[in-house]
N, C-alpha and C positions, 0 to 999 in steps of 0.2 A: 801888410798887416804887422802891427806892433807886437813885441814880445808878450805884452799883457794879454793881447787878443789870443795869441796861441795858447797861453797858459789857461785862459778861461775856457777855451775849447777842450783842452785836455782835462780840466777839472770837471766839465760837464760829462765827459765820457767816463772818468773815474767814478763819479757819483752815480751815474746810471748803471754802470757795471756792478757796483757794490749793492745798490738798491735791488737789482734784479738777480743778484748772485750768479753772474754770468761766468766768472772765472774764479777758479780755486787754485791754491798752491799745488804745483805738481802736474797741472793739466798739460796734456799733449794736444795741441790745437792745429787742425788742418784748415788753412785759409783759402777760400775760393778766390782765385786771382784772375780777373779778366784783363788787367792792365789799365783799366779805366781809373778815373780819379778816385772813386770811392774805395775800390779794392787796393789801389796803390797806397792810399792813406792808411787803411787798417793794417796793411802789411808793415808799413813804416812804424806805425804807432805800437803795435804788439812786439815788433822787433826791438824798438827803442826801450820798451818797458818789460821785456822778457825777464830781466833779472829781478825787477820789482815784484812781478807776479810769480816768479820762479816757475816759468812755463817753457815748454819746447814748442816751436812753431815750424810749419812747413807750408808750401803753397801747392795748389792744384789748379790747373787750367783746363777748361773744356773747350775744344774747337767744335763749333756747331756746324761747320762746313756750309755756311750760308753766304760768305762774302769773299770767296776765292782768295786772291793774293792778300787782301787786307786781313783775313783770318789767319793766314800764315805769318804775317807781320806781327799780329797780336801775340801769337804763341811764342815767336822768337824773342819778342820784347820781354815777355814774362819769364822765360827761361833765363835770359840775361840778367834781369833784376835779381832773381832768386840766387843766381850764381855769385853776383856781386856782394850780396849780404851774407852769403854762406849758409843757406838753408836748403833742405831737400826740396826737389821740385818734381811734380807728377803732372802728366798731361795725357789727355785722351780725346780722340775725335769721335763724334756721334753724328749720324745722318738724320738730322732733324726733319728735313722735308719728307723723307721716306716714312719716318715714324708718324708724322702728322697726318699724312695721307692714309696710312694704314689704320690709324686709330680715330680718324675723322676729328682731328683737333686743330686748333689754330697753331700757327708757327710758334707764337709766344708760349702757349701752354705746353706744346711738345718739347720745346727747348728747356723749359723749367723742369719738367718731369725727368728728362734725360740727364740734365745737369746734376740734379740732386741724387739721381741713381749713381752717377759716377762718384760724387762726394761720399756717399754712404759706403760704396764698394771699397774705395781706397782707404777710408777711415777704418773700416772693419779689417781689411787685410794688413794695414800697417800699424794698427793699434793706437789710433788717435781717439781720445775719448770726447773731443769736442770738434765741431765744424763751425767755422766762423764765416758768415757772409757779410757783405758790406752795405746792407740796406741802410739808408739814412732817413732823416725826418721827412724829406720831400717824397721819398718812395712810399712812406706810410700814407701821406696825404693822397697821393695818386691811387694807391690801392683802395683806400676807403671810398673815394669818389667813384672809382671804377666799379666797385661792388655796389655802391648806391645806385648808379645809373643802370646796372644790370638787374636791379630788383632783389638785392640780397636780404638775408635776415640779419639779426643782431650779430651773428658770428662774423659776417663780412665787415660790419662797421667797427669791429674791435681791431681791425687793421692788421699790421704785421706784428706777431708776438716777439718780444725780446728774446724768448727762449722757447724752443720746441724740441723735446727730445735732446739729441746731441747738438742741435743747432743753436748758436748764439749770435746776437746782432747788436754789438755795442755801439754802433754808429747811429742808432735811432735817436740818440740824444742831440745830434747836430744836423745842420742843414747842408745842402749841397754847396751853397755859396761859402759857408764856413770851411768846408773841406778843401775846396779849390783855392780859397784864399790862403789857407795854411800851406798847401803844397807850393803855391807860388812864392810865398815868403821864404820857404826853405829851398827853393830852386829844385824841387823834386819833379822829374818828368813823368808824364803819364800819356796814355793814348786815348783817342776818341773813336767810339764805334759810330760809323756813319749812319747805321740804322736807327740811332737814337733821334735823328732829325726827321724821320719818316712819319708824317702825321696820318698815314694810312693805318698805323697802329693806334688803337684807341688810347692806350696809355700815353703815347707821345703827344696826342692831341690834347689830353688833359694837362700834360706837363708844359707844353709850349703855348697853348692857346687859352686854356680856361684858368688855370691857377695864377698865371701872371696878371690877369685882369682882376682877380680877387685880391691879390696882394697889393696892387697899385690903387684899386678903387674902393675896397671894402675893409680889408684887415691885413696889414703888413705881416702880422704874426699868425696868419691862418694856419701855418704848418704846426706851430706849437699848440694852437687851439684844437686842431684835429687830433694831434697826439694825446692831448689831455682827454679829449672825448673818447679816444680808443681805450685809454687806461680805465676810464670810468665804466665804459661798456664791458670791458674784460672782467672787471670785478663783479659786475651785475650778472654777467654770463656764468660765472662760477656759481653764484647763488642759484640762478635758474637751473643750471645743470644738476646741481645737487638735489634740488626739489624734483626735477623731472626724472632723475634716476630712481627716486623713491616711488613716484607715481608709475613709472614704467614697470617696475616689479609687480605692482598691484593691478595694473590695467592690461598688460600684454601677456600673451601666452603663445609660445611656439608649439606647433602641433604638426609633425610629419611634413615639414617643409612649408607649412602654412602659418599665418600669423593672425591671431584673434585679438581684437580690441574689445574688451568687455565694457560696453557702453552703459550697462546697468549700474556700473560703479563710477561713471563719470560725474564729476562735479564741475561747477563753472570754471574754477581755476585750472582744472585739468584740460578743458576745451581750449582755454587761452594758451596753454603750453603744448598743444597738440603736435606742433612741428617738432619741438625739442624731444617730446616723448617718443614719437614714431620714427623720426629720421634715422637714429642709429640702428634700429632693428630692420627697417626697410633696406638700408644699405647692406647690413650684415647678411640677411637672409636672401634678398632678391637682387643685391647690387643695384638698387634703385634709389637715387637721390631725389627726393620730392622737391618740386618747385612750388611757388606760392599758390598757383592755380590747382596743383594736386591736393594741397592741404585743404583748400576751399571745397574741392570735390568730396573729400573725405568728411568734412563737416556736414555737407549736404546729405551724405549717406547716413550719418548719425541721426539726423532728424527726418529721415524718409521712412516709408513703409517697408515692412518685411518683404524681401524678394527684390528690392530695388538694387540695381547693379551699376557699376561705373568701371570704365576701362581706362588704363593709364598706358604710358609708354612701355616698351620692352615686354609686351604681352602680360603685364600685371593687371589683375582684376581685383575689385573689391565688391563685396555683396553684403547687404543688410540682412542679417538673420534676426532671430527673435530678440536676443539680448546682447548681440555683438555685431561687429563688422568684421568680416573674414576676408583676408587678403591671400591671394594665391596666384601662382604663375600658371596660366593656361597652357595646355599642350598645343603644339602646332596642329591646327585643325586640318583634317583630311578633306574638309569641304563637303560636297554632296556626293562624294565617291560611293558607289554601290559595288558590292562584291557578290557575284553569283556563285552558287555552289550546288552540289547534288549529293544524294545519299552516298556514303562511303568516302567523302572528301573532308579535308581539314581546311579551315579558313584562319589565316593569321593576321592579326593587327599588331600595332605597337605594344599593346598592353595585355592582350589575351588571345586565345585561339578558340575557335568553335570546332567541335568534333561531331560529325553527323554519321551515326553508324546503326547497324542492326543488332548490336550487342545490347541486350535489354537489361543487363545487370544494373541494379540500383547503385548510384554513386552521388556524392555531394556535388551540387552544381549542375546536375543533369535533370532533364525532363523527358519522360516517355510520352510520345505523341502518336496519334492516329494519322496515318498517311492517306486514309480514305478521302476521296474527293479533292486531293491536293495535286498540283502539277509537280513535275519532276524537278523543276528549277526553283531554287530558293534565293532570296536576296537579303544580304546583311547591309544595314545602313544605320546612320544616326537618326533618331526620331526628330520630327519637325513639328513646329507649332500647328495645331489643328489635327494632328494624328489622333485616331481613335482606335480602340480595340475592345473586345468583349472579354474582360478578365474571367478566369476560371471561377465558376460558381455563380456568375451573374447572368441575368437574362438580357440586359440591354448593353449598349456600348458606352464607353466612358472615354473622355479625353485623357490622353496619356499624361498631360500636365496635371490633371486632377488626380489621376492614379498615383503619380509620384508624390503628390502632396499628402494623399491618404496614407501612404506607407512611410511618410516622414523622410523622404530623400532630401538632404540639404540642397539648397539652390545651386551651390557651386559644383555639385556632382552631376547635376542634370544634363549639362552640356556633353557629358561623356557617356550618356545612356544610348545603347544601340537597340535596334529592333530587327526581327527577322520577319519577312513577309513572303507570302505565296499567293499568287493570283490576285495581287492588289489588296490582300487582306493581311493585317499584322497578326501573326500567330504566336509571337513570343516577344515580350519585353525582356531582353537578354539579362539573365541572372536574377529576375524578379518574379515574373508570372507568365504562364502560357495563356493562350486564348481558350475560352470554353469550347470553341469550335473544333479544337484538335484534341480534346480530352479522350481518354480511352473509354470505350463503351463495351458492353457485353458482345455486341455484334461487330466490333472493329476487326477488320480483316488483316490489315497490314500495319505494323507498328515499327517505330524507330526511336532512337535516343539522340537528343540534342544536349551537348555538354559545353559549358564554358569553363575554360581553365585559365586562371590568371597567370601571367608571366611573373616569374620571381626575379 
């Protein structure tokens, strides 16, 4: 590579760095250093121009403990290079396989998470205000295609951001070929990670099998074209985010760990931006990141009848109410478990307890019933579809589902309604109404009190 070529590469990085305001005078920058071509180049470049930028630099290496002797070789190489140029060097080992298995993640994702955790931890401890990673233009192309093939939204198509928090990526302006050509012309040694050739990793398949075909047969400048696309989408994403933020305040309301989407206020543009409106709150409240199919389910709920429900991953539910869609995390269901009890006993569930006693003093949450004609054994269970009882004051039986509708119990609360039955007859919809069959009469001989006490 001629000197002019090297100068052009450097000018690209200077221009990109200035345009995105990546480096400021007096910055203290921690450089992620794997020893590969990209990180070796960014270390060389920032060390070469440290005086120009008036910055302090150091290097950090993360050993992922995935490649045995080769991983040890990489760490030793990085330590040696840092020593030769006279900068501080930090290293830490992380058990990627163990973390990936525990968190049910791919090896790539687990390595990325742990790597950035180390970067952030050392930057915080050693007072570095910037963290530099060596992602280049090709990395951005691979990321955009990877996200596209996985079915991402516009956020994924915006690619790798030049800046995110403390993290800066000045090499996004240049390609991998340019970087390796520069290093070769300067006789700068670097190491190669053997896992980069493993096409079992989807990113490597895109890198080694898909993008080369596009460059040779469709567009030699595809990486630049994708980078331009990423920048265009990033700008539009900012506009969309600002609009979605305003709509979010208008349309969403958090209520005791539940999320309400006020569909009565929805307009056409609001529906089009439903993903951007809902996603941050679903993540914040429920740690739930919706996929495309989840957003489609939610759209169907918006146009469904009242009472229509939908279940999502991680025990999240949505239900169409009169003027809203309500999202809530269902409690772990106890299934068809039935609890038997007798007079004088207490029954405890996760949320409340039933006290059955002969103390007839009136209290909130308690019902006085006649024990005449009842068996000694009572059963507490959740109500089921088709259950009926005779509400106090009525002559005939009513479906419990209709009774709950009549007393305006929201759909999302109905799954948690319990009943008490005796001799195959429901005598109490817990907390709401007793059966007319156990009401106190003038000739009632034996009485008792049923109380429900909510757990605090």
